[in-house]
C-alpha angles and dihedrals in degrees: 000000000000091000090054091051091049093051091047092051091048092050090051090052091053093054112096116249115249116240115217091204090063093054094052116044117226120264097259090054092049091050092050090049091049091050091048092051090046090055100039096047096062091041090052093050090047091052090049091050092050090048091052089047091054091046093053092047098047106023106034101033128061119228090257092057098036091104087077091068109014114199118260096252090054092053089048096051099037100042114014099038095042110080093201088062098036099048098065090047092054092047091049091046090053091055091047089050091054091050093047093048093048092048092047093051093049093045091049093050094046093043096051092044093049092047092050091050092048091049091055096060133019093217091058091053091050090048101044106029096069090057090051089053090049091054089054097046102041110089108249091220089063093063098036092099090053092049090052092050094048102039105020127244102284141075096320095056091050090054091048090055090052092050093050093050097043100040103081098058090054093051096044097045096042092048091047091051094049093047093047097064112130112265092224090060089053089051091055091054090047091054089052090049091235118182122243090253092051091047091051096044099042103030118015102041095044091047091048093050096099090051091047091055091047088057090044092055091049093046092048091062092043091050090057089051090048092050092052092047090049090051090055095053105030106053103163114119125009116357120250127208090270090056090053091049089057092046094049090048093052092047094044091236092158098174093051091043092055091044092052091048090051092049092049091048094050090048091054092048091048092052091050091048092050093053091044088057091046090051091051092050094045098044094039121183098315095088128059092230090068089072092055101042 
């Protein structure tokens, strides 16, 4: 029995000791891996999308019907690499960007103001919130004729469409953030006999900041959609990217249509990325959402 114990002890001494640092990579290595995954994953999905695009163009469509989905290299050479085709798209995209930015700023200001007012009194919330829900649920196309009659068929109407589409996320998220403040924090301000203005400025609005930026990111994408929809229906003045989309569709200019869609999509992604960065800088490291944005 003692010999067996001795052999077992000697065999355990021979086994190499496990190093916990080898099992868990250091923090710099993990960060590099995370950055690599963050870069390779979108590139992989982009490659898959381009592959599906090629498959649809060359395998599913006959040459006579290939104009419905032109292959990527044809869109690149005909639209993106030809300045006479690309210039009007960029000019139209610039106008759409102005409309989207103006609508987003107005929707943000109105949404935050309305949420603050509704958080001050329950009767205001019961009175105003149903109308915010109605704005979200009513199809925007149903009230486009009214918008045109009231505000004309130019730049102003396009901005109004953006505001109507982007307003509800700002109201809902800001109100949720203000009403979700920890009750114990409110008790501390009550003990200090803080005024309602001081409570709002020093506690509720800072605590609601992550929710406000969540609504801002959502509204930024919706404002781009609203600007494109407004371009399609209000065509007075300079054309926006939505106007060109409608023109290319009617003329069966498939390459330009796909190029305009790609430009509008990249613009929407860029707007969302910018406000994600702004949210990360504004919220900082004190909130858990900063690690996921």
